[in-house]
C-alpha positions as CSV (number, residue, x, y, z in Angstrom):
1,M,121.8,28.6,60.7
2,R,118.7,29.9,62.4
3,L,116.7,29.4,65.6
4,V,113.7,27.2,65.5
5,F,111.4,26.2,68.3
6,S,110.2,22.7,67.4
7,I,111.7,19.8,69.3
8,I,113.3,16.6,67.8
9,L,112.7,13.8,70.3
10,L,115.3,11.2,69.8
11,C,117.3,9.0,72.3
12,H,120.8,7.8,71.6
13,C,123.8,6.4,73.5
14,W,127.5,7.2,73.2
15,S,128.9,4.3,75.1
16,I,132.1,5.8,76.5
17,Q,133.1,6.9,79.9
18,A,134.4,10.3,80.7
19,Q,138.1,10.4,81.4
20,P,140.2,13.3,82.6
21,A,142.4,14.9,80.0
22,S,145.5,13.7,82.0
23,N,144.9,10.2,80.6
24,Q,145.9,11.3,77.1
25,Q,149.1,10.0,75.7
26,H,152.0,12.3,76.3
27,S,153.2,11.9,72.7
28,E,150.1,13.6,71.3
29,P,150.8,16.7,69.2
30,Q,149.2,19.9,70.4
31,F,146.4,21.7,68.8
32,D,147.8,25.0,67.6
33,G,145.3,27.9,67.8
34,Q,147.5,30.2,65.7
35,L,147.7,27.6,62.9
36,A,143.9,27.4,63.0
37,L,143.6,31.2,62.9
38,Q,145.8,31.2,59.8
39,H,143.4,28.7,58.1
40,I,140.6,31.3,58.6
41,A,142.8,34.0,57.1
42,N,143.6,31.8,54.1
43,Q,139.9,31.1,53.5
44,I,138.7,34.7,53.7
45,A,141.5,35.7,51.3
46,F,139.6,34.0,48.6
47,G,136.5,36.1,49.3
48,P,132.9,35.0,50.0
49,R,132.2,31.3,49.6
50,S,128.6,31.8,48.5
51,P,126.9,30.4,45.3
52,D,127.2,33.7,43.5
53,Q,131.0,33.7,43.9
54,P,132.0,30.5,42.0
55,L,135.7,31.4,41.7
56,A,136.1,31.9,45.5
57,K,134.1,28.8,46.2
58,Q,136.3,26.7,43.9
59,Q,139.5,28.1,45.3
60,T,138.3,27.4,48.9
61,L,137.3,23.8,48.0
62,D,140.7,23.3,46.4
63,Y,142.4,24.7,49.5
64,I,140.5,22.3,51.8
65,R,141.2,19.4,49.5
66,Q,144.9,20.2,49.0
67,T,145.4,20.6,52.8
68,I,143.6,17.4,53.7
69,E,144.7,15.1,50.9
70,P,148.3,14.4,52.1
71,L,147.0,13.8,55.6
72,A,143.9,11.6,55.3
73,S,143.5,7.8,54.7
74,G,140.9,8.6,52.1
75,L,139.2,11.6,50.6
76,T,136.3,12.2,48.3
77,V,134.4,15.2,47.0
78,Q,130.7,14.5,46.6
79,S,128.9,16.9,44.2
80,F,125.1,17.3,44.5
81,V,122.3,19.4,43.2
82,A,119.5,20.5,45.6
83,H,117.0,23.3,45.7
84,S,118.3,24.5,42.3
85,L,121.8,24.9,43.6
86,E,125.0,23.0,42.9
87,G,127.2,22.1,45.9
88,N,130.1,20.0,47.0
89,N,130.6,18.1,50.3
90,L,134.2,17.0,51.1
91,W,134.6,13.8,53.2
92,A,138.0,12.8,54.6
93,T,138.6,9.7,56.6
94,F,141.4,9.0,59.2
95,K,141.5,5.3,60.0
96,G,141.9,4.5,63.6
97,E,143.9,1.8,65.3
98,N,140.7,-0.2,66.0
99,T,138.4,0.0,62.9
100,T,135.8,-2.4,64.2
101,T,134.5,-0.3,67.1
102,K,133.3,3.3,67.2
103,R,133.5,5.8,64.4
104,L,133.4,9.6,65.1
105,M,132.3,12.3,62.6
106,L,133.3,15.9,63.0
107,G,131.7,18.4,60.5
108,A,131.7,22.0,59.6
109,H,130.2,24.1,56.8
110,W,132.5,25.8,54.4
111,D,130.2,28.1,52.5
112,T,129.1,31.6,53.4
113,R,125.8,33.5,53.2
114,P,125.3,35.8,50.1
115,G,125.7,39.5,50.9
116,G,122.1,40.5,50.3
117,S,120.8,43.8,49.1
118,A,123.7,45.8,50.6
119,Q,126.0,44.0,48.1
120,K,128.7,43.9,50.8
121,P,130.6,40.6,50.9
122,H,130.1,38.3,53.9
123,L,133.6,36.9,54.4
124,G,132.4,34.5,57.1
125,A,135.5,34.5,59.3
126,N,133.6,33.1,62.2
127,D,130.4,31.7,60.5
128,G,132.0,29.1,58.2
129,G,135.7,29.8,58.4
130,S,136.2,28.9,62.1
131,G,134.7,25.5,61.9
132,V,136.7,24.6,58.9
133,A,139.9,25.9,60.5
134,V,139.4,23.7,63.6
135,L,138.9,20.6,61.4
136,L,142.0,21.4,59.3
137,E,144.2,21.7,62.3
138,L,142.7,18.5,63.8
139,A,143.7,16.8,60.5
140,R,147.3,17.7,61.1
141,L,147.1,16.0,64.6
142,L,145.3,13.0,63.2
143,K,148.1,12.4,60.7
144,Q,150.8,12.8,63.3
145,N,149.2,10.5,65.9
146,R,146.9,7.8,64.6
147,P,143.6,8.0,66.6
148,P,142.2,5.0,68.5
149,V,139.0,5.2,66.5
150,T,138.2,6.1,62.9
151,V,137.5,9.8,62.5
152,D,135.7,11.4,59.5
153,L,136.0,15.1,58.8
154,V,133.1,16.3,56.7
155,F,133.0,19.7,55.1
156,F,129.4,20.6,54.2
157,D,128.4,23.0,51.4
158,L,125.2,25.2,51.3
159,E,124.5,25.3,55.0
160,D,123.9,29.0,55.0
161,M,121.3,29.4,52.2
162,G,118.3,29.1,54.6
163,N,115.4,31.5,54.3
164,I,116.7,32.7,50.9
165,D,114.1,32.1,48.1
166,G,112.3,29.6,50.4
167,R,115.3,27.3,50.8
168,P,116.1,25.5,54.1
169,F,119.3,25.6,56.1
170,A,121.8,22.6,56.1
171,I,121.2,21.7,52.4
172,G,124.6,20.1,52.1
173,A,124.3,18.0,55.2
174,E,120.8,16.9,54.2
175,A,122.2,15.8,50.8
176,F,125.1,14.0,52.5
177,V,122.7,12.0,54.8
178,A,120.4,11.1,51.9
179,R,123.2,10.0,49.6
180,N,125.2,8.0,52.2
181,K,122.5,5.9,53.9
182,F,125.1,3.3,54.8
183,Y,127.1,5.8,56.9
184,R,126.3,5.3,60.5
185,P,129.0,6.8,62.8
186,S,128.7,6.1,66.5
187,A,128.4,9.8,67.2
188,G,129.5,13.2,65.9
189,A,129.8,16.9,66.3
190,I,129.3,20.0,64.1
191,V,131.7,22.9,64.8
192,D,130.2,26.3,63.8
193,M,131.1,29.8,64.9
194,V,133.8,29.0,67.4
195,C,136.4,31.7,67.1
196,D,134.7,34.7,68.8
197,K,136.9,36.5,71.3
198,N,134.1,36.2,73.9
199,L,133.3,32.6,73.1
200,R,130.0,31.3,74.5
201,L,128.9,27.7,73.7
202,P,125.8,26.6,75.6
203,K,124.3,23.1,75.1
204,E,122.2,23.5,72.0
205,R,118.6,22.2,72.5
206,F,118.3,19.8,69.6
207,S,121.5,18.2,70.6
208,Y,120.4,18.0,74.2
209,N,117.2,16.2,73.2
210,G,118.7,13.9,70.5
211,A,122.4,13.4,71.4
212,R,122.6,13.9,75.1
213,A,125.3,11.4,75.8
214,I,127.8,12.8,73.4
215,Q,126.9,16.3,74.4
216,D,127.5,15.6,78.1
217,R,130.8,13.9,77.2
218,I,132.0,17.0,75.3
219,W,131.0,19.5,78.0
220,Q,132.5,17.3,80.7
221,I,135.8,17.3,78.8
222,A,135.5,21.1,78.6
223,K,134.9,21.3,82.4
224,D,138.0,19.1,83.0
225,Q,140.1,21.4,80.9
226,N,138.6,24.6,82.3
227,A,137.5,25.6,78.8
228,S,135.4,28.6,79.9
229,G,133.8,29.0,76.5
230,F,131.7,25.9,77.1
231,I,128.7,27.0,79.2
232,D,126.8,24.4,81.2
233,Q,123.4,25.8,80.3
234,I,120.8,24.6,77.8
235,G,120.5,27.0,74.9
236,P,117.8,27.3,72.3
237,P,117.5,24.9,69.3
238,V,119.5,25.9,66.2
239,Q,118.8,24.7,62.7
240,D,122.3,23.6,61.6
241,D,124.1,20.7,59.9
242,H,123.5,18.3,62.9
243,V,119.7,18.2,62.3
244,P,119.6,15.9,59.2
245,F,121.8,13.4,61.2
246,L,119.5,13.6,64.2
247,K,116.5,13.0,62.0
248,A,118.3,9.9,60.6
249,G,118.8,8.6,64.1
250,I,122.5,9.5,64.3
251,P,123.6,11.3,67.5
252,V,125.4,14.4,66.3
253,V,125.8,17.5,68.6
254,D,126.1,21.1,67.5
255,I,128.9,23.2,69.0
256,I,127.9,26.7,68.2
257,H,128.2,30.2,69.7
258,H,125.0,31.7,71.2
259,R,123.7,34.3,71.3
260,F,124.8,34.9,67.8
261,P,127.4,37.8,67.6
262,H,126.3,41.2,66.5
263,Y,128.3,40.8,63.3
264,W,126.6,37.5,62.4
265,H,125.4,37.3,58.7
266,T,127.0,40.7,58.0
267,H,130.1,42.0,56.2
268,R,131.6,42.6,59.6
269,D,132.3,38.9,60.2
270,T,136.0,39.4,59.7
271,L,139.3,38.1,61.1
272,D,139.6,40.8,63.8
273,K,136.6,39.1,65.6
274,C,138.5,35.9,65.9
275,S,140.7,34.5,68.7
276,S,143.3,31.8,68.5
277,A,142.7,31.1,72.2
278,S,139.0,30.3,71.5
279,L,140.0,28.1,68.6
280,K,142.4,26.3,70.8
281,Q,139.8,25.7,73.5
282,V,137.5,24.0,71.0
283,G,140.3,22.1,69.4
284,N,141.7,20.7,72.6
285,V,138.2,19.5,73.7
286,L,137.7,17.7,70.4
287,K,141.2,16.3,70.5
288,T,140.5,14.7,73.9
289,L,137.1,13.4,72.6
290,I,139.1,11.6,69.8
291,Y,142.0,10.3,71.7
292,S,140.3,9.3,75.0
293,P,137.4,7.0,73.9
């Protein structure tokens, strides 16, 4: 992802009322930050998930699929070719108790950026690994306690190839939106770079302009939960996987750390930078978003 300074002017509504976290059902399983952290460790054990590392990419895709498949109502891997690259988006659906009302999409990119001229691998513990880890742990909860609304977990490939040989960011998300024109979730959120020990998640600018209602809902939940990583400030616009959805008129918000950490897009993006407490903060906020519509 990268910063950009143009503005997407869209207006959407996420027609739900904020409710305190205490309204959640007492039977809900709890988001486990340690399990999420282990999902990061498992991903980076395969190595970099960049296009020049096909074995690690395939192993990671298999890991996500094998973790999700026993839990989801349905799962598909959508292969695509774009900008002279081959990619795979993975789409898992968890049917809600009421399938005729709202539908929520949660997404994350599972690829990593190539190592560049230094030839040092970018393991992407935070940038890539953390968003996937949050979604995989949420999948466990969704299996144990059926959500009130249908939830889609989408894992995007080729997000992090932007500004390499003239390519854009969010290639996989763009391919997903183009291929699935019928898909119109009520709202959604992209989870990216959310494990830093000093977590800082301001309100990303594109989301603020194009998906204000769902952004306000998420940050209100965070406030109710004293989730200190969520900052009630407007941050700069970030080119990420939410932008293709916003351009298609679908209100999707980006939950992303800013300013980007000093180890961003380097070989220093490793597990020691990650915190299970930060992952739990984000996971609990999203859990409430799902279960308190």
